[in-house]
C-alpha positions in Angstrom: 28.1 16.8 13.1 24.3 15.3 12.9 24.1 12.8 10.2 20.9 13.0 8.2 19.5 9.9 6.8 19.1 10.0 3.1 15.6 10.8 1.7 13.7 7.9 0.6 11.7 8.6 -2.6 8.1 7.8 -2.3 7.3 4.9 -4.4 4.2 4.7 -6.5 0.9 2.9 -5.1 1.0 0.7 -8.1 4.7 -0.4 -7.4 3.7 -1.2 -3.9 0.9 -3.0 -5.2 3.1 -5.4 -7.1 5.3 -6.1 -4.2 2.1 -6.9 -2.1 0.8 -9.3 -4.9 4.7 -11.0 -5.0 4.7 -11.3 -1.4 1.0 -12.3 -0.3 0.4 -14.4 -3.5 -2.8 -16.1 -4.3 -3.5 -16.2 -0.4 -4.8 -12.5 -0.8 -7.7 -12.0 1.7 -11.0 -11.8 -0.2 -11.9 -8.3 1.4 -8.6 -6.9 0.5 -8.6 -8.1 -2.9 -10.6 -5.4 -4.6 -8.6 -2.6 -2.9 -5.4 -4.1 -3.7 -6.5 -4.5 -7.4 -7.5 -0.8 -7.3 -4.3 0.2 -6.0 -2.9 -1.1 -9.6 -4.6 2.0 -11.1 -3.1 4.6 -8.6 0.3 6.4 -8.7 0.1 8.6 -5.7 -1.8 9.1 -2.7 -3.4 12.3 -4.2 -4.9 10.3 -7.2 -8.3 9.0 -7.7 -9.9 5.7 -8.8 -13.3 6.4 -10.1 -15.2 8.4 -7.3 -12.8 6.9 -4.4 -9.6 8.8 -3.1 -6.4 6.9 -3.0 -6.3 7.6 0.6 -9.5 5.8 1.2 -8.6 2.7 -1.0 -5.4 2.6 0.9 -6.9 2.8 4.4 -9.7 0.2 3.4 -6.8 -2.2 2.0 -5.1 -1.9 5.3 -8.1 -2.6 7.4 -8.7 -5.8 5.3 -5.2 -7.0 5.1 -4.7 -8.1 8.6 -3.9 -11.7 7.9 -1.0 -10.5 5.6 2.0 -10.8 8.0 5.7 -11.1 7.9 8.8 -8.5 7.4 7.6 -7.5 4.0 4.1 -7.0 5.2 5.1 -4.8 8.1 7.1 -2.8 6.3 4.8 -2.2 3.4 1.9 -1.4 5.8 4.2 0.9 7.6 4.8 2.6 4.3 1.2 2.8 3.2 0.3 4.3 6.9 2.7 7.1 6.4 1.3 7.9 3.1 -2.4 8.4 4.4 -1.4 10.2 7.6 
């Protein structure tokens, strides 16, 4: 009998932003900072922040977050990439 893995609930983008801030701290890249800040105003990938879609904000964050490294960064970036696919 094939075992299925439990379905992971999709976390809100705001919750993910909190984890990023906690892990990355004050050394947040200046180019990623405005996108991270905008992520605090988003719940799901289908939301908008002003005229920008959550999908574009997350994509721009990821493109500017290359200096954020480590196990948490790897896991969270994979989660965000999965959301925008």
